[in-house]
N, C-alpha and C positions, 0 to 999 in steps of 0.2 A: 726764829733765826735759822738760816740755812747753813749747814756745814759745808765748807768748801773742800770736799773730798774727791772731786772728779779730777781726771787727768788732763794734762796739757797736751796739745797736738804737737809732737816732736818727731815722730817716726818718719814722716814725709811731708813736704810742704803742701799747704792747701793753695790751690790756684784761685786767686782772687781777681775779679775783673778790674782792669785799670784802663780800659779803652785801647788795648793793644800795645801799651807802653810796657817797658820792662818794669817789673814790680819789685817788691822788697826782697824777693828771693833771686833776683837777677835773671829771671826768665820771662819770656813774653807770656802774658796771661790772657785768658779768655773768660767768657761768662760761664762759670761753673755753678750749677744750682746745688745748693746744700740743704740739709735738714736743719731747721732752726727752732729753738724754743726759748722761753724766758727763764730767768733765774728762779722765778716763783714756781716753776714746774720741776725743779730739781730737789730731790729729797735723798739725803745720804749718798750723794754723788751719782745718782741715777735719775733717769727721766721717770717722773712719777706717773703722769698720764700720757702715754704715747700718742693718743689721738689729739693732743694739744701741741702738735708739731706742724710747722708749715715749711714749704719749699721757699727758698729765698736766695738772693744774691748779695754778696758782701762787697762793698767798695770802700776802700780806705778805712777799714775796721768798723764800718757801720752798715746796717741793713739798707740796701738801696732799692730792693724790690721784694715783695712778698706775694705769694699766691694763696690759694685756699688751703684749708686743713688737709693733711695727708689722707690718703684712702687706705683704711685698714686692710681691705681685701688684697692690696698689693704690698704695702709696706710692713704689715705684720703677718704675712702669709708664708708659712714654711714651705708651701708648695710653689712659691715664686721667689726663690732665693736671690735672684738677680737684683732685687730692689729692697732688701731689708735695710732697716735703719741701724747700721753698725755704729755710727757716731752722729750725735746731734749736737750742733754747736750752740753755745749759750749766749744769749743777749740780755742786756739789762731789762728790756721790754720787747714784746713781740709786735713791733710796728716799724714802719719805714723811718729811717734816721736813728734808730736805737743803736747804741754802742755794743759791739761784740766784746765779751769779756775775755781777758787773757793778759799775758805779760810779753812785752816786746813783740816779736814776730810769731809768738805762739798763741793760738786760740784755744779757749777752754771748750771742752766738749764732754758729754756724758753718754754712757751706753744706755740702751733699753734692756730691761731685764728679760732673760730668756722665757720666763713664765708669761710674758705678755704676747708672745708669738703663738699662733694657732695654725692649724691646717684648714684653709678655706677652699681648697681645691684649685684646679688648673685655672690660669688666667690667660685670656686672649688680649694682650696689651692694646692692639689697634682698636678692637671693638670697644674695649673699656674706655679708652681715651675719647672715642666718638660719643659714647653715652654720657660721660662726665662733662664734656664740653657743651652738651645740650641742656644741662641743668642751670637753673637761674643763678645769677651771680650773688644775689643777696638772699639769705635764708628767709623763708616765708613763714 
């Protein structure tokens, strides 16, 4: 059984895609890519395996699009602080159509433990994106 000890997102609204219409926070929203994981990956209110996180888009409190697993060399790299996973939103399952957990307009999220971050060295984002986009879509 999982302890529901993680925090709810209340400090600032999360911008959720709604096709350009005013959303539940009364502002025009766009496609904001978020870090997502499943409830099975949450232990004691924290992300248990930070490599089991994907980028995704939320639409109407459900996952509407998912990408590949995060890249630890950027997302867990203390030498590349611009893209650390400060908050990972929690879904019932990590698949398209899965419900994002929360209450009302607040989405549940969990932090990644500081011990999971490492120094991997400097990152060249453009070169890294090019190399990642050349890898096969399905693991072999």
